[in-house]
TIKE-572424 format. One record per residue (C-alpha): x, y, z; residue in one letter. Coordinates in steps of 0.02 Angstrom, whole numbers, plus 50000, padded with zeros to 5 digits. Each point is the difference from the previous one (the first is absolute). Layout:
XYZA...
//
This chain:
542795529554189X501024985549935X501875003649999X501274990749894X501865000550036X500864994149841X501734997849926X500744994350164X501784994450021X500404985250112X498494996150110X500444992050166X498304993150044X500524990950161X498614987749961X500164981650045X500954996749838X501355012750045X499955006149821X500815015149919X498995005149847X500325013449869X498995010849881X498434997450100X498455010450027X499095001250166X498135003449993X499205007950154X498185002950045X499685010250156X501404994850119X500384982249943X500894991349857X498804991649880X501204993849867X501844998849953X500414996749818X501135003049853X500185018649977X499725000449812X498474988750009X499215010050142X500285016549910X499194993149842X498504993550099X499685016250095X500595013149875X498245006649971X499394998850178X499805013750130X501524995850107X501425009450079X501644994249924X501675001350089X501574996749896X501314992550116X501335002249864X500934984050041X500295003850183X500004985450122X498554997050118X499974991950173X498574998050125X499655013550126X501194997950146X499294995550171X500815006450159X499564986450126X500725009050154X499915018950017X499865010950156X499135013849904X499415012550132X501145009050122X500665017650024X501735007250030X501624990849968X501434991450090X501465003249885X501135003450150X499934981950057X501164992949868X501465009450078X499494993050170X500104982549929X501695004149925X500545005250174X499534982850065X498235001950066X498834985549964X498205001749938X499354995750174X501205012250085X499425014149887X498194995650042X500384999750187X500765017449988X498385007449930X500404997749816X499394986749880X498154996249984X499505010850148X500765015649923X498954997149845X498454996650105X500215016850086X500185009249833X498564990449920X498815003750143X500365018649979X499544999749815X498215004349955X498864988449902X500175011049845X501895000450017X500074981050008X498834999049850X501155011249898X501544990350056X499164984049943X499515007249831X501785005849965X500724983150046X498734990649894X500405011449853X501844996050023X499634981550007X498985001249840X501415009149910X501054984750042X498734988049928X499054994950157X498144997649967X499514991750165X500755000150173X499744993250174X499975014650123X500244997850187X499475010650146X501144998750151X500605017550038X498515004450109X500154986950138X498365004650081X498234995449953X499515017349938X501625003249906X500054982949917X498195002349943X500455017149932X501404992749894X498844986549934X498705013249958X501295009849900X500524984149908X498194996349960X499755017449927X501604998549898X499384983749927X498525009449926X501065013149909X500064997049813X501634998549901X500964993650151X500514982250045X498674990050091X500304995150182X499884984050102X499845007450174X500864991650148X499775004150183X501664999250092X499625006850172X501214986750064X501535009249935X500795006150163X499475007650166X499935017950060X501095005550144X499364995150171X499114984349938X500614982250002X499704988249855X498874989750114X498955015450043X499875005549819X499574982549939X498544999850122X499465017249938X500074993949820X498964984650039X498715008650108X499785016649909X500995003649843X499724984149900X498124999150035X499805018049939X501074996849846X498904985149959X498415010250027X500665013549883X500244988049854X501505010449945X501324986349999X500184984349895X501534993050091X500875000550168X501895000550024X501104997950155X501835004550027X500524983250074X501825002450048X501044997850159X499825016450095X498335004049919X498454988950000X500384982750067X499474983849916X498594998050126X499385017949983X500104999149810X499014983849999X498645007550109X499805015449889X500054990249838X498774986850056X498745013050058X500245009549837X499644984349900X498424996950102X499465017449947X500234995849816X501695008149966X501384992249896X501634997850095X501715007249963X501575000350106X501675009050019X501254986550050X501874996750022X500595017249943X501445001150125X500214981950053X499144983149991X498705003650133X498844985549965X498745010149902X500104987949855X499344985850107X498495010350053X499705005649820X500034981949944X498894993950141X498705013549967X500154998649811X500065018949982X499925007549826X501765007250002X501485001050120X501055015249955X501805005150028X500444981750036X501815005449984X500674987650128X498704986349980X500904983249978X499784990949834X499094985250079X498745012050075X499775008949833X499614983049924X498764996050139X499165016949979X499834996849814X499254982850031X498695008450112X499565013049869X500985014550076X500835012049879X501745005950046X500065018949979X501775006549974X500315018650028X501735003249924X499885018950017X500134998650188X501724991750010X500545011649858X499485015250101X500834993350157X501624994649916X499714981650035X500164984149896X498544992949902X499204983050025X500364986849868X498605002449874X500654986949879X500064987150140X498135002350018X499754997949812X501124984649998X498794992050123X498465005649901X499485012250136X498895013649929X500335017150074X499525018149980X501085015550007X499305016750055X500595017450047X499694999850189X499835018849974X500145007850174X501025013550089X501444987750021X499954994249818X499545015049893X499804990349836X498335001449910X500664992549839X499684981849952X501155000249846X501435005150114X499584985550116X500054988749847X501705007449955X500674994850170X499574981949961X500564999849820X501515011550000X500654996150174X499404982350038X500074991249832X498134996549993X499264997449827X498975015349945X498484989149964X500064991950173X500105017250078X498525005849895X498974985050055X500295005150181X499225017449976X498564994549888X499304982349999X500644995250172X499585016650080X498214998549934X499794984150103X500245009950162X499015015549947X498344994549923X498915013449922X498325003350083X499114998049831X500754982849972X500865004549837X501684991849964X501485011850008X501874997949985X499744992049828X499555005449824X498664987849946X498194999749944X498875003950147X501355008750101X499905018150053X500795011449870X501495005450105X501644999849906X501565010349968X500675006149834X501885001150020X501175012849923X500994986049918X499644986249875X500774987850124X498894993750141X501554997250108X500185018950014X498685000150137X501384997450130X501535007249910X499855018750030X500215002150190X500295018749985X498385003649905X498314992449961X499964987749855X498135003349976X499395009749847X498144999350042X498774989550098X498354992149957X499085001350166X498294992050014X499855001049811X500505018449987X501635006449926X500975010650122X501445010049926X501415003050125X
//
């Protein structure tokens, strides 16, 4: 059935004209937008037709938010580790003592398939309540062929559940190593066994590597990424989270889709990455969670560097809330609300293409009908309520979801 959302307030389309319209009507057939017009004219034209009408009552509308970096599936928690960091332990020292990623791997392996499926559903529901209509979900807490495939299988099943955000699934077997293995040994295992089976499964669209001093080296990362590309996967990277480890140079050389964290990547390397088509993916929730400084977001904008922001939701950054991430930029880093919104919509869509080819991250004719009706008549409210969700309701794949 055709659905018409009418009497909108400010409409932040995020189209190429960067326009903010008012008193518009959005006409939807199936799951895509077929027309956007003057509200009064549209209502007169369709008043006698068999349509579903939704009165927006002057509330502002923004596109569905896109979480371009989310570690969706894992079990347990590591809330004790913040105190360890306060006591002076580094991330690598915590990992070496049996904490960090390996603690989560142990807990995740103990969880059943059904438990992981339920965990994923709850987290996707939370993301939707905060306006997220599409997210990139990584494996990476299995660290063996069978366990990584199991996580990808759960993500694939979650992507088929209705009334939840859609998923761009990323294989990240190259996240860390289990105890008793060296990075050289595990890299060989990935190349000879894990990656070929991931490719055969068809469950992943992208590959990601944690390229950081003390984790996967530049050479090991390059091997894994090149073999992944040969298998048809898009490439993503974790780089320069703790220091400038040279990951930006590899990201630029390989022309990966996105290089995330990039906290300590030098400006000249950010510019080079941009010139080679690499998106910088900032993850401001991570330094927030760890009590660290943020990178200079406005410096990137001043040099016309497009970037995304994302939650980096994981046991070490327990934030599954994109409006809060936007608040960190706007209310703590003096970033314009529109620039922050671009980074979680139009820019994020560039790194997370939909499998059906429909445009997302924008409100325009032909795009998927994913958008958020805010509680306020001001579109800027999307990132101004860090203690609660600014979202009144969501149009998800053309269907109204009340929250």
